[in-house]
N, C-alpha and C positions, 0 to 999 in steps of 0.2 A: 741616565740621569733621572728620567721619569720614574723609574723603579725606586731610586733612592728617595725621591720626594714622596712617593707613595708610601714607602716604609716609614718615613718620618711622620707623615700624616696619621698613619695607623697607630704609631706609638703615642700620639697625642690624645687619642680617643678616650682611653681610660682616665688619664689625669683630668681631662675636661669634665667627664662625667662625675668624678669624685668632687671636683671643685663646685660643680652645680649642686650636688647633694649637700655639700658643706654649706653653701650659701642658702639653700632652702631651709636647712635645719636652723641656722642662726637667724634668718629673716623672720621665721615663725616663733622665735624665742623658745624653742624646745629645749635649749641648753642655755645655761647661764652664760652671757657674753663675757663675763669676767673669767670663766673657765675656758670657753672656746669662742674667741672672737671671730667675726665674719672675715671672709677672704678680703673684702674691701678694706676693713680695718687693718689687716695684716699688711696689705699693699701700702696703705698710707704710712704705717709705722716703718716699713722697709724703706720707703722714699725718704722719710724723716731721718732714719738711721744712716742713709747714704749721703745725704746732702750736708754741706758745711754747716756748722752750728753757729758760726759768727758771720756777720756781714763783711763783705770784702773791704779791706783797708789797704790801699796801695802803698802806704807808708811802712807797713809792718811786714808784708809778704807779697810775693809775686802772685799773679792770677792763677798760674799753674799750681803753686803750692796751696792756694786757697781752695781750688777745685778738688784737691786730693786731701783735704783736711777733715773730711767727714769721718765719723766713728767707724762706719762699715769699711771704708777704704783702709784706714789705719789698722783696724783689727785683722782684715784680710792679709795685709802685708806682713803683720807680725806672725800670724799663723803660718803663712807660706814660707817665711824665713825659717821658722823652726822645723817645718816639714822637710824642706830641702836640705838643710844642714844635717839634721838627724838621719835622713834617708841616705845622704852621701856617706856619712860616717859608718852607718850600718852596712851599706853595700860594699864599701872599700874594705871593711874587715871580713865580710862574708865571702866575697868572690875568691880571693887567694886560698882561704881555708877550705872552701868547698871544692876548688879545683884540686888541692892537695889530697883531700880525703877521697875524692872520686877517682883519682888516678893512681893512688898508692894504697894497697890493701893494708900495709903496715900502719900508715898514718890513720887510716879509717879504724883499724882495730884499737889504736890508742885513744882516739878522741871520740868515737861514736858513743860509748857509754855516757860520757859527760854531756854530750850534746843532747842525748835522749832524756837525761835527767832535767836539764835546764829548759828544753824546748816547751814542755807543757805549762811552764810557769807563765801566767799572763803578765804583760808589761806593767799593768796597774798594781800588781803585787810588789813591785819594786819601788812604789811611791815613797813609803817611809824611808827606805835606804837612800833613795835619790835625794831626798831633802836633807837627811843627815850628812851625806857625803858632799853635796853641792850647794846646800842652802836653798834659797828661793831665786826665781828669775829664769833666764833662758837655759843655763846649764842642766838643771834636773830635767827640764822638758826635753831637751835635745838628747839626754841620756836615755829617757824612756822611749823616745821615738826611734833611736838607734836600735834598741832591743827589739822593738816592734818590726822594724825593717830587716833586721839581721837574719832571723831564722827562716822566713820564706825564701830569701835569696840563697841562703846556705843550703837548705834542703833541696831546692830545685837544681842548684848547681851540682850537688853531689849526684842526684838522680840522673841529670843530663849526661854527666861524664861516665857514670857506671852503666848506663843503658845504651851506650853506643853499639850499633850492630857489629857483632863479631866478624861478619864478612868483610867489613871495611878494614878492621884491624889486621886480619889475616892477609888480606890483599896487600896492604901497605908493607907488612913484614916480608912477604914474598918478593916485593919489589926492592927490598933492602933498606927500608926506612928504619932509622934509629929511634930510640925512645923519645928524644926531644922532637924529632920531626913527626913522629907518630902522634905525640900530644898536640903539637901546634897545628898540624895540617889535617889531622883526622878527628881526634877526640874533641878538641875545643870547638871547631866549626859544627860538628854534629850535636854538641851540647848547647849551642846558642839558643835554639827555640825554647829549651827548658829554662835557661838562664833568664831570658827575656820575660817568660811567664812569671818567674819568681820575682823579677824586678817589678812587674805590674802589680802583683799581689803585695809586694813589700811596700810600695808607695801608697797603696790603698790602706794597708794596715797602719802605716805612719800617719796618715791623715786621720784615722780613727783615734789613734793614741794622742795626737796633739790636742784634740778637744778635751780629753780626760785630763791631760797634764795641765792644760790652761785653767781648768777649774780648781787646781790645787796649788800650783807653784808660781803663777805669774799674775800680773795685774792688767793685762790687755790680751787681745785675741778674741776669736769668735767664741771659744769655750768659756772664757772669763765673762764675756758680755751676756751669754745665756744664763750663767750662774747669777750674775748681778741682777738680771731681769727677774729671775725667780725670787730673789730676796724682796723685791718690791712688787711682786705679783703682776708684772707686766707680761701677761700671756701673749699679747700681740707681738711684743718684741722677742719673746722666746721663739715663737713660730717663725718670725722673720729671720732670726738667726739660724734656725734649723734649715729653712729654705736656702739661705745663703750657703750653708755648709753643703747641702745636697747639690746645688748648682756648681759649686766649686769642685766637689768630688766628681761630678759628671764630666766637667771640662778636663780634669786631670786624667780620668780614665779614657776619654776620647783621644786626648793627646798621646797617651801611652799606646793606645791601640793603633793609631796612625804611625807612630814610630816603629812599633813592632812589625807592622805590615811593610813599611819601607825597608827595614833592615833584613827582613826575611823574604825579600823578593826572590832571591836565588833558591830558597827552600821551596817556594811554590812554583818555580819555573817561570818567574816573571822578570827575569833580569833585563829584558829589553823593554 
């Protein structure tokens, strides 16, 4: 426990130094505050962004609804909804396809050329098509996020299944395992670490794509709010939104890391 706290403390040293330098630069007005506001100004704007914009009225809403009526809370909920739905759609499509391509040389030969052509195309290149196909709102954003999550999960799943140690496969066949048993009891468990790594990368990519898609197709969310702040030259709100995105991304990555460690206890010999 002491070691963990020590590591966390060490990780805070560089951010604290950078914030101190930032405050020094802005306090001495070496930079136009309209271009780079001070950390204190950003914190004030972040608090303003998070707090409810209207006074509490018990006749119109409950206290809980009022507490969650701030722009930051509503934007975060909107962004997370799109991330989760798009990620689930992309993963549900990628997993069976990746398992089929990894376990069957014939399926791999049929589909791999198409996958290799589509994989380098960045999700933002689909923005014009997504708007033409789905209009504006959540559907085009979810479509783009699904593409962003699809390929990391697909490629890692294929790699996981195809890189199973041949010793395990030969041993299972020598013990009389059929193709179905071989896939379910040997290949799939051995591929799980690869699959979970792909899932972690996929949800990180989905979170990146949601910010871009919100700047184009929707009228709420963290990406939309940053674009709105740019239009009015609210640099403090831009940075407050960026920090919110960073903290949310950090929380998602830590949660995925915890989940991976829990699910892979057997892989690390920590079943007990």
